[in-house]
N, CA, C, O and the ligand as a Tripos MOL2 file, in Angstrom:
@<TRIPOS>MOLECULE
protein
  253   251    64     0     0
PROTEIN
NO_CHARGES

@<TRIPOS>ATOM
      1 N           0.8310   -1.2070    0.0000 N.3       1 MET1
      2 CA          0.0000    0.0000    0.0000 C.3       1 MET1
      3 C           0.8610    1.2510    0.0000 C.2       1 MET1
      4 O           1.6740    1.4680    0.8980 O.2       1 MET1
      5 N           0.6670    2.0550   -1.0100 N.am      2 SER2
      6 CA          1.4210    3.3000   -1.0350 C.3       2 SER2
      7 C           0.6760    4.3100   -1.8850 C.2       2 SER2
      8 O           0.1960    4.0070   -2.9770 O.2       2 SER2
      9 N           0.5930    5.5020   -1.3580 N.am      3 ALA3
     10 CA         -0.0560    6.5660   -2.1100 C.3       3 ALA3
     11 C           0.8950    7.0900   -3.1740 C.2       3 ALA3
     12 O           2.1130    6.9970   -3.0250 O.2       3 ALA3
     13 N           0.3560    7.6230   -4.2130 N.am      4 LEU4
     14 CA          1.1910    8.2230   -5.2390 C.3       4 LEU4
     15 C           1.8570    9.4820   -4.6960 C.2       4 LEU4
     16 O           1.2660   10.2500   -3.9370 O.2       4 LEU4
     17 N           3.0960    9.6610   -5.1070 N.am      5 GLU5
     18 CA          3.8820   10.8120   -4.6540 C.3       5 GLU5
     19 C           3.7230   11.9510   -5.6710 C.2       5 GLU5
     20 O           4.0510   11.7760   -6.8440 O.2       5 GLU5
     21 N           3.2290   13.0980   -5.2400 N.am      6 PRO6
     22 CA          3.0980   14.1990   -6.1940 C.3       6 PRO6
     23 C           4.4580   14.8330   -6.5060 C.2       6 PRO6
     24 O           5.3260   14.9270   -5.6390 O.2       6 PRO6
     25 N           4.6230   15.2560   -7.7350 N.am      7 ALA7
     26 CA          5.8710   15.8970   -8.1420 C.3       7 ALA7
     27 C           5.5520   16.9300   -9.2160 C.2       7 ALA7
     28 O           4.5150   16.8680   -9.8770 O.2       7 ALA7
     29 N           6.4630   17.8710   -9.3700 N.am      8 SER8
     30 CA          6.3260   18.8690  -10.4210 C.3       8 SER8
     31 C           7.5080   18.7460  -11.3760 C.2       8 SER8
     32 O           8.6500   18.5720  -10.9500 O.2       8 SER8
     33 N           7.2240   18.8350  -12.6500 N.am      9 ILE9
     34 CA          8.2790   18.8490  -13.6550 C.3       9 ILE9
     35 C           8.0480   20.0390  -14.5720 C.2       9 ILE9
     36 O           6.9770   20.6450  -14.5850 O.2       9 ILE9
     37 N           9.0820   20.3530  -15.3360 N.am     10 GLN10
     38 CA          8.9390   21.4120  -16.3230 C.3      10 GLN10
     39 C           9.0350   20.7760  -17.6990 C.2      10 GLN10
     40 O           9.9840   20.0490  -17.9900 O.2      10 GLN10
     41 N           8.0590   21.0510  -18.5350 N.am     11 CYS11
     42 CA          8.0610   20.4850  -19.8810 C.3      11 CYS11
     43 C           9.3060   20.9620  -20.6310 C.2      11 CYS11
     44 O           9.5790   22.1620  -20.6600 O.2      11 CYS11
     45 N          10.0710   20.0390  -21.2410 N.am     12 PRO12
     46 CA         11.2800   20.4400  -21.9750 C.3      12 PRO12
     47 C          10.9750   21.0750  -23.3240 C.2      12 PRO12
     48 O          11.8880   21.5280  -24.0140 O.2      12 PRO12
     49 N           9.7230   21.1140  -23.7030 N.am     13 TYR13
     50 CA          9.3280   21.7300  -24.9780 C.3      13 TYR13
     51 C           8.7540   23.1280  -24.7710 C.2      13 TYR13
     52 O           9.2220   24.0970  -25.3680 O.2      13 TYR13
     53 N           7.7290   23.2200  -23.9120 N.am     14 CYS14
     54 CA          7.0250   24.5000  -23.7680 C.3      14 CYS14
     55 C           7.2860   25.1640  -22.4190 C.2      14 CYS14
     56 O           6.8230   26.2790  -22.1760 O.2      14 CYS14
     57 N           8.0220   24.4910  -21.5440 N.am     15 TRP15
     58 CA          8.4540   25.0330  -20.2520 C.3      15 TRP15
     59 C           7.3130   25.3050  -19.2760 C.2      15 TRP15
     60 O           7.4740   26.0340  -18.2980 O.2      15 TRP15
     61 N           6.1690   24.7100  -19.5580 N.am     16 GLU16
     62 CA          5.0960   24.7890  -18.5850 C.3      16 GLU16
     63 C           5.4220   23.8690  -17.4050 C.2      16 GLU16
     64 O           6.0690   22.8360  -17.5780 O.2      16 GLU16
     65 N           4.9760   24.2450  -16.2200 N.am     17 THR17
     66 CA          5.1160   23.3740  -15.0590 C.3      17 THR17
     67 C           3.9590   22.3820  -15.0460 C.2      17 THR17
     68 O           2.7920   22.7650  -15.1340 O.2      17 THR17
     69 N           4.3000   21.1060  -14.9350 N.am     18 LEU18
     70 CA          3.2980   20.0480  -14.9530 C.3      18 LEU18
     71 C           3.3280   19.3180  -13.6140 C.2      18 LEU18
     72 O           4.3820   19.1530  -13.0000 O.2      18 LEU18
     73 N           2.1670   18.8920  -13.1850 N.am     19 HIS19
     74 CA          2.0620   18.1540  -11.9320 C.3      19 HIS19
     75 C           1.7930   16.6950  -12.2620 C.2      19 HIS19
     76 O           0.8360   16.3650  -12.9620 O.2      19 HIS19
     77 N           2.6420   15.8420  -11.7510 N.am     20 ILE20
     78 CA          2.5170   14.4140  -12.0260 C.3      20 ILE20
     79 C           2.4390   13.6520  -10.7120 C.2      20 ILE20
     80 O           2.6890   14.2090   -9.6430 O.2      20 ILE20
     81 N           2.0930   12.3820  -10.8000 N.am     21 SER21
     82 CA          2.0760   11.4990   -9.6380 C.3      21 SER21
     83 C           2.9730   10.3110   -9.9410 C.2      21 SER21
     84 O           2.8850    9.7040  -11.0080 O.2      21 SER21
     85 N           3.8400    9.9880   -8.9830 N.am     22 VAL22
     86 CA          4.8140    8.9170   -9.1740 C.3      22 VAL22
     87 C           4.5080    7.7980   -8.1770 C.2      22 VAL22
     88 O           4.2300    8.0500   -7.0040 O.2      22 VAL22
     89 N           4.5640    6.5540   -8.6710 N.am     23 ASP23
     90 CA          4.3200    5.3980   -7.8140 C.3      23 ASP23
     91 C           5.5670    5.1160   -6.9700 C.2      23 ASP23
     92 O           6.5960    4.7320   -7.5260 O.2      23 ASP23
     93 N           5.5100    5.2940   -5.6590 N.am     24 PRO24
     94 CA          6.7140    5.1150   -4.8330 C.3      24 PRO24
     95 C           7.1140    3.6590   -4.6210 C.2      24 PRO24
     96 O           8.1580    3.3950   -4.0240 O.2      24 PRO24
     97 N           6.3140    2.7130   -5.0910 N.am     25 SER25
     98 CA          6.6940    1.3040   -4.9420 C.3      25 SER25
     99 C           7.7660    0.9000   -5.9470 C.2      25 SER25
    100 O           8.3580   -0.1740   -5.8380 O.2      25 SER25
    101 N           8.0110    1.7700   -6.9300 N.am     26 VAL26
    102 CA          9.0720    1.5200   -7.9090 C.3      26 VAL26
    103 C          10.1500    2.5780   -7.6770 C.2      26 VAL26
    104 O           9.9390    3.7490   -7.9930 O.2      26 VAL26
    105 N          11.3150    2.1800   -7.1220 N.am     27 PRO27
    106 CA         12.3040    3.1830   -6.7040 C.3      27 PRO27
    107 C          13.0090    3.8970   -7.8470 C.2      27 PRO27
    108 O          13.5440    4.9890   -7.6570 O.2      27 PRO27
    109 N          13.0170    3.2960   -9.0240 N.am     28 ASP28
    110 CA         13.7360    3.9070  -10.1500 C.3      28 ASP28
    111 C          12.9290    3.5900  -11.4030 C.2      28 ASP28
    112 O          12.8540    2.4360  -11.8250 O.2      28 ASP28
    113 N          12.3430    4.5900  -11.9800 N.am     29 GLN29
    114 CA         11.4490    4.3270  -13.1070 C.3      29 GLN29
    115 C          11.5960    5.3970  -14.1760 C.2      29 GLN29
    116 O          11.8580    6.5640  -13.8830 O.2      29 GLN29
    117 N          11.4220    4.9790  -15.4060 N.am     30 THR30
    118 CA         11.4500    5.8840  -16.5540 C.3      30 THR30
    119 C          10.2130    5.5930  -17.3870 C.2      30 THR30
    120 O           9.9350    4.4400  -17.7150 O.2      30 THR30
    121 N           9.4860    6.6180  -17.7210 N.am     31 TYR31
    122 CA          8.3200    6.4060  -18.5660 C.3      31 TYR31
    123 C           8.0570    7.6620  -19.3790 C.2      31 TYR31
    124 O           8.5930    8.7330  -19.0910 O.2      31 TYR31
    125 N           7.2330    7.5130  -20.3860 N.am     32 VAL32
    126 CA          6.9210    8.6250  -21.2760 C.3      32 VAL32
    127 C           5.4990    9.0890  -20.9960 C.2      32 VAL32
    128 O           4.5610    8.2950  -20.9390 O.2      32 VAL32
    129 N           5.3700   10.3930  -20.8230 N.am     33 GLU33
    130 CA          4.0400   10.9560  -20.6030 C.3      33 GLU33
    131 C           3.9000   12.1800  -21.5080 C.2      33 GLU33
    132 O           4.8170   12.9950  -21.6010 O.2      33 GLU33
    133 N           2.7680   12.3050  -22.1620 N.am     34 ASP34
    134 CA          2.5640   13.4580  -23.0270 C.3      34 ASP34
    135 C           2.3380   14.7100  -22.1850 C.2      34 ASP34
    136 O           1.6420   14.6790  -21.1700 O.2      34 ASP34
    137 N           2.9390   15.8060  -22.6260 N.am     35 CYS35
    138 CA          2.7280   17.0870  -21.9520 C.3      35 CYS35
    139 C           1.2340   17.4280  -21.9710 C.2      35 CYS35
    140 O           0.5490   17.2650  -22.9800 O.2      35 CYS35
    141 N           0.7570   17.9080  -20.8190 N.am     36 GLN36
    142 CA         -0.6560   18.2680  -20.7180 C.3      36 GLN36
    143 C          -0.9650   19.5520  -21.4770 C.2      36 GLN36
    144 O          -2.1320   19.8630  -21.7190 O.2      36 GLN36
    145 N           0.0580   20.2910  -21.8520 N.am     37 VAL37
    146 CA         -0.1410   21.5730  -22.5240 C.3      37 VAL37
    147 C           0.1420   21.4700  -24.0230 C.2      37 VAL37
    148 O          -0.6980   21.8490  -24.8400 O.2      37 VAL37
    149 N           1.3360   20.9530  -24.3910 N.am     38 CYS38
    150 CA          1.7070   20.9340  -25.8100 C.3      38 CYS38
    151 C           1.6400   19.5400  -26.4130 C.2      38 CYS38
    152 O           1.8920   19.3780  -27.6070 O.2      38 CYS38
    153 N           1.3080   18.5330  -25.6180 N.am     39 CYS39
    154 CA          1.0590   17.1600  -26.0820 C.3      39 CYS39
    155 C           2.2830   16.4660  -26.6690 C.2      39 CYS39
    156 O           2.1400   15.4630  -27.3670 O.2      39 CYS39
    157 N           3.4630   16.9710  -26.4060 N.am     40 GLN40
    158 CA          4.6520   16.2910  -26.9050 C.3      40 GLN40
    159 C           5.1330   15.2850  -25.8530 C.2      40 GLN40
    160 O           4.9040   15.4750  -24.6590 O.2      40 GLN40
    161 N           5.8010   14.2150  -26.3010 N.am     41 PRO41
    162 CA          6.1790   13.1530  -25.3670 C.3      41 PRO41
    163 C           7.3820   13.5450  -24.5040 C.2      41 PRO41
    164 O           8.4390   13.9110  -25.0180 O.2      41 PRO41
    165 N           7.2030   13.4610  -23.2060 N.am     42 ILE42
    166 CA          8.2610   13.7910  -22.2510 C.3      42 ILE42
    167 C           8.7310   12.4900  -21.6150 C.2      42 ILE42
    168 O           7.9220   11.6910  -21.1440 O.2      42 ILE42
    169 N          10.0630   12.2820  -21.6050 N.am     43 VAL43
    170 CA         10.6210   11.1270  -20.9030 C.3      43 VAL43
    171 C          10.8440   11.5420  -19.4500 C.2      43 VAL43
    172 O          11.6560   12.4170  -19.1490 O.2      43 VAL43
    173 N          10.1060   10.8930  -18.5690 N.am     44 ILE44
    174 CA         10.1750   11.2180  -17.1430 C.3      44 ILE44
    175 C          10.9840   10.1400  -16.4440 C.2      44 ILE44
    176 O          10.7030    8.9490  -16.5760 O.2      44 ILE44
    177 N          11.9960   10.5760  -15.6960 N.am     45 HIS45
    178 CA         12.8390    9.6590  -14.9330 C.3      45 HIS45
    179 C          12.6600   10.0090  -13.4750 C.2      45 HIS45
    180 O          13.0290   11.1020  -13.0450 O.2      45 HIS45
    181 N          12.0920    9.0850  -12.7040 N.am     46 ALA46
    182 CA         11.7940    9.3300  -11.2950 C.3      46 ALA46
    183 C          12.5880    8.3570  -10.4450 C.2      46 ALA46
    184 O          12.5440    7.1460  -10.6580 O.2      46 ALA46
    185 N          13.3260    8.9080   -9.4670 N.am     47 VAL47
    186 CA         14.1770    8.0910   -8.6000 C.3      47 VAL47
    187 C          13.8990    8.4610   -7.1520 C.2      47 VAL47
    188 O          13.8940    9.6350   -6.7830 O.2      47 VAL47
    189 N          13.6690    7.4370   -6.3390 N.am     48 PHE48
    190 CA         13.5760    7.6280   -4.8910 C.3      48 PHE48
    191 C          14.9060    7.2010   -4.2910 C.2      48 PHE48
    192 O          15.3800    6.0950   -4.5530 O.2      48 PHE48
    193 N          15.5120    8.0700   -3.4870 N.am     49 ASP49
    194 CA         16.7680    7.6850   -2.8550 C.3      49 ASP49
    195 C          16.4930    6.9030   -1.5630 C.2      49 ASP49
    196 O          15.3400    6.6160   -1.2400 O.2      49 ASP49
    197 N          17.5630    6.5610   -0.8260 N.am     50 ALA50
    198 CA         17.4240    5.6990    0.3550 C.3      50 ALA50
    199 C          16.5420    6.3120    1.4310 C.2      50 ALA50
    200 O          15.9620    5.5910    2.2420 O.2      50 ALA50
    201 N          16.4370    7.6280    1.4460 N.am     51 THR51
    202 CA         15.6020    8.2880    2.4480 C.3      51 THR51
    203 C          14.1740    8.4700    1.9540 C.2      51 THR51
    204 O          13.3280    8.9980    2.6750 O.2      51 THR51
    205 N          13.9060    8.0340    0.7310 N.am     52 GLY52
    206 CA         12.5680    8.1830    0.1890 C.3      52 GLY52
    207 C          12.3390    9.5030   -0.5120 C.2      52 GLY52
    208 O          11.2260    9.7870   -0.9520 O.2      52 GLY52
    209 N          13.3800   10.3160   -0.6230 N.am     53 ALA53
    210 CA         13.2380   11.5930   -1.3220 C.3      53 ALA53
    211 C          13.1510   11.3440   -2.8240 C.2      53 ALA53
    212 O          13.8860   10.5280   -3.3800 O.2      53 ALA53
    213 N          12.2550   12.0500   -3.4520 N.am     54 LEU54
    214 CA         11.9910   11.8440   -4.8730 C.3      54 LEU54
    215 C          12.7100   12.8940   -5.7150 C.2      54 LEU54
    216 O          12.6430   14.0920   -5.4380 O.2      54 LEU54
    217 N          13.3940   12.4160   -6.7420 N.am     55 THR55
    218 CA         13.9900   13.3050   -7.7390 C.3      55 THR55
    219 C          13.3980   12.9510   -9.0930 C.2      55 THR55
    220 O          13.4220   11.7930   -9.5120 O.2      55 THR55
    221 N          12.8670   13.9600   -9.7730 N.am     56 VAL56
    222 CA         12.2560   13.7220  -11.0740 C.3      56 VAL56
    223 C          12.9590   14.5820  -12.1080 C.2      56 VAL56
    224 O          13.1660   15.7780  -11.9010 O.2      56 VAL56
    225 N          13.3250   13.9630  -13.2230 N.am     57 THR57
    226 CA         13.8840   14.7390  -14.3270 C.3      57 THR57
    227 C          13.0150   14.5100  -15.5560 C.2      57 THR57
    228 O          12.4390   13.4370  -15.7370 O.2      57 THR57
    229 N          12.9330   15.5200  -16.3840 N.am     58 ALA58
    230 CA         12.1130   15.4560  -17.5920 C.3      58 ALA58
    231 C          12.9920   15.8250  -18.7810 C.2      58 ALA58
    232 O          13.6780   16.8470  -18.7800 O.2      58 ALA58
    233 N          12.9510   14.9590  -19.7980 N.am     59 GLU59
    234 CA         13.7660   15.1870  -20.9960 C.3      59 GLU59
    235 C          12.8940   15.0390  -22.2270 C.2      59 GLU59
    236 O          11.9010   14.3120  -22.1990 O.2      59 GLU59
    237 N          13.2490   15.7110  -23.2960 N.am     60 PRO60
    238 CA         12.5190   15.5030  -24.5550 C.3      60 PRO60
    239 C          12.7940   14.1050  -25.0850 C.2      60 PRO60
    240 O          13.8990   13.5850  -24.9240 O.2      60 PRO60
    241 N          11.8030   13.4940  -25.7130 N.am     61 GLU61
    242 CA         11.9880   12.1450  -26.2240 C.3      61 GLU61
    243 C          12.9640   12.1270  -27.3950 C.2      61 GLU61
    244 O          13.7270   11.1760  -27.5610 O.2      61 GLU61
    245 N          12.9360   13.1690  -28.1960 N.am     62 ASN62
    246 CA         13.8390   13.2670  -29.3420 C.3      62 ASN62
    247 C          14.6430   14.5570  -29.2420 C.2      62 ASN62
    248 O          14.2600   15.5800  -29.8110 O.2      62 ASN62
    249 N          15.7550   14.5070  -28.5210 N.am     63 PRO63
    250 CA         16.5200   15.7310  -28.3000 C.3      63 PRO63
    251 C          17.1280   16.2870  -29.5900 C.2      63 PRO63
    252 O          17.8020   17.3170  -29.5620 O.2      63 PRO63
    253 ZN          4.7380   21.0910  -23.1160 Zn       64 ZN64
@<TRIPOS>BOND
     1     1     2 1
     2     2     3 1
     3     3     4 2
     4     3     5 am
     5     5     6 1
     6     6     7 1
     7     7     8 2
     8     7     9 am
     9     9    10 1
    10    10    11 1
    11    11    12 2
    12    11    13 am
    13    13    14 1
    14    14    15 1
    15    15    16 2
    16    15    17 am
    17    17    18 1
    18    18    19 1
    19    19    20 2
    20    19    21 am
    21    21    22 1
    22    22    23 1
    23    23    24 2
    24    23    25 am
    25    25    26 1
    26    26    27 1
    27    27    28 2
    28    27    29 am
    29    29    30 1
    30    30    31 1
    31    31    32 2
    32    31    33 am
    33    33    34 1
    34    34    35 1
    35    35    36 2
    36    35    37 am
    37    37    38 1
    38    38    39 1
    39    39    40 2
    40    39    41 am
    41    41    42 1
    42    42    43 1
    43    43    44 2
    44    43    45 am
    45    45    46 1
    46    46    47 1
    47    47    48 2
    48    47    49 am
    49    49    50 1
    50    50    51 1
    51    51    52 2
    52    51    53 am
    53    53    54 1
    54    54    55 1
    55    55    56 2
    56    55    57 am
    57    57    58 1
    58    58    59 1
    59    59    60 2
    60    59    61 am
    61    61    62 1
    62    62    63 1
    63    63    64 2
    64    63    65 am
    65    65    66 1
    66    66    67 1
    67    67    68 2
    68    67    69 am
    69    69    70 1
    70    70    71 1
    71    71    72 2
    72    71    73 am
    73    73    74 1
    74    74    75 1
    75    75    76 2
    76    75    77 am
    77    77    78 1
    78    78    79 1
    79    79    80 2
    80    79    81 am
    81    81    82 1
    82    82    83 1
    83    83    84 2
    84    83    85 am
    85    85    86 1
    86    86    87 1
    87    87    88 2
    88    87    89 am
    89    89    90 1
    90    90    91 1
    91    91    92 2
    92    91    93 am
    93    93    94 1
    94    94    95 1
    95    95    96 2
    96    95    97 am
    97    97    98 1
    98    98    99 1
    99    99   100 2
   100    99   101 am
   101   101   102 1
   102   102   103 1
   103   103   104 2
   104   103   105 am
   105   105   106 1
   106   106   107 1
   107   107   108 2
   108   107   109 am
   109   109   110 1
   110   110   111 1
   111   111   112 2
   112   111   113 am
   113   113   114 1
   114   114   115 1
   115   115   116 2
   116   115   117 am
   117   117   118 1
   118   118   119 1
   119   119   120 2
   120   119   121 am
   121   121   122 1
   122   122   123 1
   123   123   124 2
   124   123   125 am
   125   125   126 1
   126   126   127 1
   127   127   128 2
   128   127   129 am
   129   129   130 1
   130   130   131 1
   131   131   132 2
   132   131   133 am
   133   133   134 1
   134   134   135 1
   135   135   136 2
   136   135   137 am
   137   137   138 1
   138   138   139 1
   139   139   140 2
   140   139   141 am
   141   141   142 1
   142   142   143 1
   143   143   144 2
   144   143   145 am
   145   145   146 1
   146   146   147 1
   147   147   148 2
   148   147   149 am
   149   149   150 1
   150   150   151 1
   151   151   152 2
   152   151   153 am
   153   153   154 1
   154   154   155 1
   155   155   156 2
   156   155   157 am
   157   157   158 1
   158   158   159 1
   159   159   160 2
   160   159   161 am
   161   161   162 1
   162   162   163 1
   163   163   164 2
   164   163   165 am
   165   165   166 1
   166   166   167 1
   167   167   168 2
   168   167   169 am
   169   169   170 1
   170   170   171 1
   171   171   172 2
   172   171   173 am
   173   173   174 1
   174   174   175 1
   175   175   176 2
   176   175   177 am
   177   177   178 1
   178   178   179 1
   179   179   180 2
   180   179   181 am
   181   181   182 1
   182   182   183 1
   183   183   184 2
   184   183   185 am
   185   185   186 1
   186   186   187 1
   187   187   188 2
   188   187   189 am
   189   189   190 1
   190   190   191 1
   191   191   192 2
   192   191   193 am
   193   193   194 1
   194   194   195 1
   195   195   196 2
   196   195   197 am
   197   197   198 1
   198   198   199 1
   199   199   200 2
   200   199   201 am
   201   201   202 1
   202   202   203 1
   203   203   204 2
   204   203   205 am
   205   205   206 1
   206   206   207 1
   207   207   208 2
   208   207   209 am
   209   209   210 1
   210   210   211 1
   211   211   212 2
   212   211   213 am
   213   213   214 1
   214   214   215 1
   215   215   216 2
   216   215   217 am
   217   217   218 1
   218   218   219 1
   219   219   220 2
   220   219   221 am
   221   221   222 1
   222   222   223 1
   223   223   224 2
   224   223   225 am
   225   225   226 1
   226   226   227 1
   227   227   228 2
   228   227   229 am
   229   229   230 1
   230   230   231 1
   231   231   232 2
   232   231   233 am
   233   233   234 1
   234   234   235 1
   235   235   236 2
   236   235   237 am
   237   237   238 1
   238   238   239 1
   239   239   240 2
   240   239   241 am
   241   241   242 1
   242   242   243 1
   243   243   244 2
   244   243   245 am
   245   245   246 1
   246   246   247 1
   247   247   248 2
   248   247   249 am
   249   249   250 1
   250   250   251 1
   251   251   252 2
@<TRIPOS>SUBSTRUCTURE
     1 MET1         2 RESIDUE 1 A MET
     2 SER2         6 RESIDUE 1 A SER
     3 ALA3        10 RESIDUE 1 A ALA
     4 LEU4        14 RESIDUE 1 A LEU
     5 GLU5        18 RESIDUE 1 A GLU
     6 PRO6        22 RESIDUE 1 A PRO
     7 ALA7        26 RESIDUE 1 A ALA
     8 SER8        30 RESIDUE 1 A SER
     9 ILE9        34 RESIDUE 1 A ILE
    10 GLN10       38 RESIDUE 1 A GLN
    11 CYS11       42 RESIDUE 1 A CYS
    12 PRO12       46 RESIDUE 1 A PRO
    13 TYR13       50 RESIDUE 1 A TYR
    14 CYS14       54 RESIDUE 1 A CYS
    15 TRP15       58 RESIDUE 1 A TRP
    16 GLU16       62 RESIDUE 1 A GLU
    17 THR17       66 RESIDUE 1 A THR
    18 LEU18       70 RESIDUE 1 A LEU
    19 HIS19       74 RESIDUE 1 A HIS
    20 ILE20       78 RESIDUE 1 A ILE
    21 SER21       82 RESIDUE 1 A SER
    22 VAL22       86 RESIDUE 1 A VAL
    23 ASP23       90 RESIDUE 1 A ASP
    24 PRO24       94 RESIDUE 1 A PRO
    25 SER25       98 RESIDUE 1 A SER
    26 VAL26      102 RESIDUE 1 A VAL
    27 PRO27      106 RESIDUE 1 A PRO
    28 ASP28      110 RESIDUE 1 A ASP
    29 GLN29      114 RESIDUE 1 A GLN
    30 THR30      118 RESIDUE 1 A THR
    31 TYR31      122 RESIDUE 1 A TYR
    32 VAL32      126 RESIDUE 1 A VAL
    33 GLU33      130 RESIDUE 1 A GLU
    34 ASP34      134 RESIDUE 1 A ASP
    35 CYS35      138 RESIDUE 1 A CYS
    36 GLN36      142 RESIDUE 1 A GLN
    37 VAL37      146 RESIDUE 1 A VAL
    38 CYS38      150 RESIDUE 1 A CYS
    39 CYS39      154 RESIDUE 1 A CYS
    40 GLN40      158 RESIDUE 1 A GLN
    41 PRO41      162 RESIDUE 1 A PRO
    42 ILE42      166 RESIDUE 1 A ILE
    43 VAL43      170 RESIDUE 1 A VAL
    44 ILE44      174 RESIDUE 1 A ILE
    45 HIS45      178 RESIDUE 1 A HIS
    46 ALA46      182 RESIDUE 1 A ALA
    47 VAL47      186 RESIDUE 1 A VAL
    48 PHE48      190 RESIDUE 1 A PHE
    49 ASP49      194 RESIDUE 1 A ASP
    50 ALA50      198 RESIDUE 1 A ALA
    51 THR51      202 RESIDUE 1 A THR
    52 GLY52      206 RESIDUE 1 A GLY
    53 ALA53      210 RESIDUE 1 A ALA
    54 LEU54      214 RESIDUE 1 A LEU
    55 THR55      218 RESIDUE 1 A THR
    56 VAL56      222 RESIDUE 1 A VAL
    57 THR57      226 RESIDUE 1 A THR
    58 ALA58      230 RESIDUE 1 A ALA
    59 GLU59      234 RESIDUE 1 A GLU
    60 PRO60      238 RESIDUE 1 A PRO
    61 GLU61      242 RESIDUE 1 A GLU
    62 ASN62      246 RESIDUE 1 A ASN
    63 PRO63      250 RESIDUE 1 A PRO
    64 ZN64       253 GROUP 0 **** ****
């Protein structure tokens, strides 16, 4: 049982701030989510460290 962890990222295309939810049961995950504003695919890399702190990075799918 684990609630989703809220996080904010910045779209690498349009630079809008997006709010996402990350599943904390997976400590290191990469997935693609379309920007809610410009609909381009963002590669999201979410990592929980040993203390449970979440780091999220967002990259363009086709740099
Ligand atoms: Zn965007």
